[in-house]
N, C-alpha and C positions, 0 to 999 in steps of 0.2 A: 275815488277818495274825495272826501269833502275838504273844504278849506281848513276846518278845525283839525282834521287828521294830519294834514300836511304840516301845520304849525306844531302839533304834538311830535311828529316825526323829526322835524328840524330841532326842536328843543331836546329831545332824547339824544340825538346825535351830538349836540353841543355838550350835554352832560357827560356823554361818553368820552369826548375829547378832553374835557376838563379832568375827569377821573383818570384817564390814561396818562395825561401829562403829570398829574400829581403822583401817580404810581411810578412813572419813569424817573422822577426826581430822587427816588430812593436808590437808584442805580444798582438794583439787585441783578443777580444772574438769572438765567431762565429757570433753573430748577427751583430756586427760592421763590421766584415770581409765580410759577405755577402752583407751588405748594400753598402760598399765601392766598391765591385766587380760589383754590379749592377749599381752603379753610373758611374763607368768607362766604362762599356759596353754601357750604354746609351749615354755617350759622344762620343764614337767611332761610334755608329750607327748614331747619329745626324750629326757628321762631314761627314760620308760617304754619308748620304742622301743629305746634302748640296752640296757636290762635284758632286754627280750623277745628281742633278738637274741643277747645273751650267754648267756641260759639255754637257747636253742636251740629 
């Protein structure tokens, strides 16, 4: 790995910690948390598919 890749990996890990702490602040139980995570994943997949189909 190059130095740029390491910096990108550390930044992504930092964003993951930030998002995880923000998510934990809602104090949801596991079932609601998994449901919300799957919902957001579905939204991102749907938007990605729309963009990939639109760009051709």
